[in-house]
PASEBA-1860 file (N, C-alpha, C; in nm, 3 decimals):
! residues 98
1> MLLRNLDP> 6.941/0.687/0.478/7.000/0.619/0.601/6.889/0.576/0.699 ~ 6.929/0.447/0.761/6.813/0.419/0.808/6.888/0.441/0.984 ~ 6.781/0.504/1.047/6.806/0.554/1.179/6.806/0.444/1.312 ~ 6.703/0.310/1.253/6.750/0.207/1.369/6.760/0.111/1.313 ~ 6.773/-0.033/1.376/6.802/-0.166/1.322/6.661/-0.190/1.311 ~ 6.633/-0.232/1.190/6.519/-0.285/1.153/6.567/-0.426/1.116 ~ 6.635/-0.499/1.063/6.635/-0.664/1.052/6.820/-0.680/1.040 ~ 6.874/-0.679/1.116/7.018/-0.700/1.082/7.055/-0.775/1.028
9> VNRLCNET> 6.977/-0.905/1.028/7.016/-1.008/0.977/7.039/-1.007/0.781 ~ 6.936/-0.914/0.741/6.954/-0.881/0.618/7.045/-0.725/0.573 ~ 7.084/-0.716/0.692/7.184/-0.601/0.700/7.104/-0.446/0.690 ~ 6.981/-0.459/0.741/6.909/-0.340/0.771/6.939/-0.271/0.897 ~ 7.054/-0.229/0.908/7.105/-0.159/1.054/7.094/-0.017/1.045 ~ 7.098/0.050/1.160/7.156/0.159/1.190/7.254/0.203/1.108 ~ 7.246/0.310/1.049/7.336/0.411/0.943/7.342/0.323/0.806 ~ 7.268/0.217/0.771/7.253/0.176/0.622/7.177/0.264/0.516
17> RLICREFQ> 7.286/0.313/0.454/7.242/0.392/0.328/7.169/0.321/0.220 ~ 7.047/0.365/0.157/6.982/0.306/0.099/6.913/0.415/-0.007 ~ 6.837/0.379/-0.132/6.841/0.448/-0.235/6.658/0.407/-0.243 ~ 6.591/0.511/-0.220/6.437/0.501/-0.224/6.395/0.473/-0.370 ~ 6.358/0.378/-0.424/6.312/0.349/-0.576/6.148/0.370/-0.573 ~ 6.089/0.310/-0.464/5.928/0.318/-0.497/5.853/0.342/-0.379 ~ 5.756/0.445/-0.357/5.695/0.446/-0.210/5.550/0.415/-0.256 ~ 5.509/0.321/-0.155/5.367/0.265/-0.190/5.278/0.290/-0.022
25> IQTINTEI> 5.195/0.277/-0.043/5.074/0.282/0.067/5.136/0.198/0.225 ~ 5.206/0.062/0.181/5.249/0.021/0.317/5.378/-0.037/0.305 ~ 5.452/-0.008/0.218/5.582/-0.051/0.206/5.673/0.099/0.116 ~ 5.794/0.087/0.149/5.907/0.147/0.066/5.994/0.081/0.000 ~ 5.998/0.074/-0.132/6.090/-0.022/-0.207/6.236/0.060/-0.204 ~ 6.334/-0.039/-0.143/6.468/0.053/-0.147/6.593/-0.034/-0.213 ~ 6.704/0.004/-0.233/6.788/-0.065/-0.288/6.914/-0.016/-0.176 ~ 7.007/-0.131/-0.147/7.108/-0.102/-0.063/7.218/-0.024/-0.146
33> ATGDYQGK> 7.284/0.086/-0.102/7.377/0.180/-0.147/7.505/0.153/-0.125 ~ 7.543/0.078/-0.050/7.706/0.049/0.019/7.715/-0.099/0.067 ~ 7.816/-0.086/0.066/7.898/-0.239/0.171/7.845/-0.364/0.078 ~ 7.883/-0.472/0.142/7.884/-0.591/0.103/7.737/-0.623/-0.018 ~ 7.630/-0.581/0.083/7.500/-0.624/0.012/7.446/-0.506/-0.073 ~ 7.561/-0.430/-0.143/7.528/-0.363/-0.246/7.415/-0.384/-0.368 ~ 7.332/-0.295/-0.411/7.222/-0.346/-0.511/7.115/-0.430/-0.448 ~ 7.130/-0.506/-0.343/7.010/-0.567/-0.275/6.896/-0.496/-0.282
41> CVFISRIS> 6.772/-0.560/-0.373/6.662/-0.477/-0.322/6.594/-0.506/-0.195 ~ 6.539/-0.440/-0.102/6.472/-0.444/0.014/6.360/-0.381/0.031 ~ 6.221/-0.407/0.089/6.138/-0.343/0.147/6.150/-0.291/0.254 ~ 6.088/-0.200/0.312/6.052/-0.167/0.436/5.907/-0.107/0.447 ~ 5.831/-0.177/0.580/5.690/-0.166/0.585/5.662/-0.074/0.693 ~ 5.544/-0.066/0.713/5.526/0.017/0.827/5.531/-0.040/0.970 ~ 5.563/0.036/1.067/5.565/-0.008/1.174/5.448/0.054/1.276 ~ 5.406/-0.073/1.352/5.315/-0.056/1.450/5.363/-0.019/1.621
49> LLSSEDIG> 5.304/0.074/1.616/5.329/0.147/1.756/5.227/0.137/1.854 ~ 5.238/0.113/1.977/5.108/0.049/2.050/5.132/0.153/2.177 ~ 5.064/0.209/2.241/5.098/0.287/2.383/5.102/0.188/2.471 ~ 5.158/0.207/2.595/5.178/0.119/2.691/5.061/0.166/2.842 ~ 5.053/0.103/2.892/4.936/0.110/3.022/5.015/0.213/3.077 ~ 5.122/0.266/3.078/5.194/0.347/3.179/5.157/0.490/3.162 ~ 5.109/0.533/3.060/5.092/0.640/3.068/4.894/0.680/3.074 ~ 4.844/0.602/3.116/4.737/0.606/3.188/4.580/0.630/3.100
57> LPFVLKRK> 4.625/0.586/2.974/4.462/0.555/2.906/4.398/0.468/2.907 ~ 4.285/0.506/2.916/4.197/0.369/2.920/4.165/0.315/2.813 ~ 4.223/0.336/2.679/4.200/0.239/2.578/4.367/0.224/2.509 ~ 4.358/0.151/2.403/4.535/0.074/2.373/4.528/0.202/2.246 ~ 4.599/0.283/2.264/4.591/0.360/2.116/4.729/0.283/2.024 ~ 4.652/0.274/1.904/4.778/0.197/1.821/4.796/0.294/1.656 ~ 4.884/0.298/1.592/4.916/0.380/1.484/5.029/0.308/1.413 ~ 4.998/0.320/1.274/5.103/0.226/1.176/5.150/0.371/1.147
65> QFPPVFSH> 5.311/0.354/1.116/5.381/0.472/1.043/5.494/0.400/1.010 ~ 5.533/0.508/0.857/5.703/0.437/0.840/5.806/0.525/0.936 ~ 5.938/0.479/0.943/6.014/0.546/1.063/6.022/0.698/1.007 ~ 6.071/0.761/1.094/6.103/0.865/1.038/6.205/0.893/0.972 ~ 6.171/0.992/0.818/6.291/1.042/0.743/6.388/1.049/0.822 ~ 6.411/1.196/0.895/6.525/1.262/0.952/6.449/1.289/1.111 ~ 6.517/1.291/1.212/6.513/1.281/1.352/6.536/1.424/1.389 ~ 6.496/1.488/1.475/6.553/1.632/1.534/6.667/1.621/1.481
73> GQLYVTMS> 6.686/1.779/1.416/6.808/1.804/1.406/6.875/1.778/1.270 ~ 6.850/1.663/1.197/6.925/1.558/1.122/6.897/1.642/0.975 ~ 6.800/1.700/0.946/6.770/1.775/0.800/6.868/1.889/0.828 ~ 6.876/1.947/0.923/6.947/2.085/0.911/7.095/2.070/0.901 ~ 7.188/1.953/0.969/7.262/1.909/0.935/7.307/1.843/0.840 ~ 7.256/1.804/0.789/7.243/1.707/0.587/7.248/1.840/0.520 ~ 7.167/1.952/0.509/7.146/2.066/0.438/7.300/2.117/0.467 ~ 7.337/2.153/0.570/7.427/2.257/0.609/7.567/2.162/0.585
81> RVCKKSNL> 7.568/2.048/0.512/7.718/1.986/0.466/7.716/1.997/0.325 ~ 7.605/2.043/0.243/7.656/2.029/0.106/7.755/2.170/0.075 ~ 7.835/2.141/0.022/7.920/2.242/-0.037/7.849/2.321/-0.130 ~ 7.748/2.312/-0.242/7.719/2.387/-0.342/7.600/2.332/-0.349 ~ 7.515/2.471/-0.387/7.369/2.480/-0.385/7.290/2.349/-0.511 ~ 7.364/2.377/-0.602/7.357/2.276/-0.719/7.338/2.124/-0.670 ~ 7.443/2.132/-0.552/7.461/1.947/-0.525/7.327/1.942/-0.439 ~ 7.239/2.028/-0.426/7.124/1.993/-0.301/6.999/1.964/-0.380
89> KVLVKNGS> 6.892/1.856/-0.350/6.800/1.847/-0.408/6.706/1.794/-0.307 ~ 6.549/1.866/-0.316/6.468/1.868/-0.206/6.376/1.820/-0.265 ~ 6.259/1.728/-0.230/6.148/1.683/-0.280/6.069/1.724/-0.176 ~ 5.939/1.832/-0.248/5.831/1.863/-0.137/5.722/1.809/-0.249 ~ 5.622/1.738/-0.167/5.534/1.688/-0.209/5.393/1.793/-0.195 ~ 5.284/1.821/-0.293/5.174/1.902/-0.288/5.184/2.029/-0.288 ~ 5.325/2.065/-0.340/5.342/2.236/-0.337/5.358/2.308/-0.204 ~ 5.336/2.241/-0.091/5.317/2.280/0.012/5.486/2.339/0.070
97> IK> 5.544/2.460/0.035/5.671/2.504/0.109/5.634/2.637/0.194 ~ 5.684/2.612/0.313/5.654/2.681/0.406/5.771/2.776/0.448
END
């Protein structure tokens, strides 16, 4: 589910449900899961973030990242709404379980 409006014209709006089909270095290949555009393939690219002069750094801080998968507290809420353990699937990469 998207957490922000990325491209309203192509229905990539807040709360749009997506199915992730492929993860690449610069993009995520997704498919819209519900609504009028169900089945449409869309790509989500990294977002450039620039620091503002308001924080007083003598340089411009730039980083690229994908939008966060879950914001604070959403993972807990999502997992708490699953009724059966058999209906919950969690992908953990590199075997890093803490």
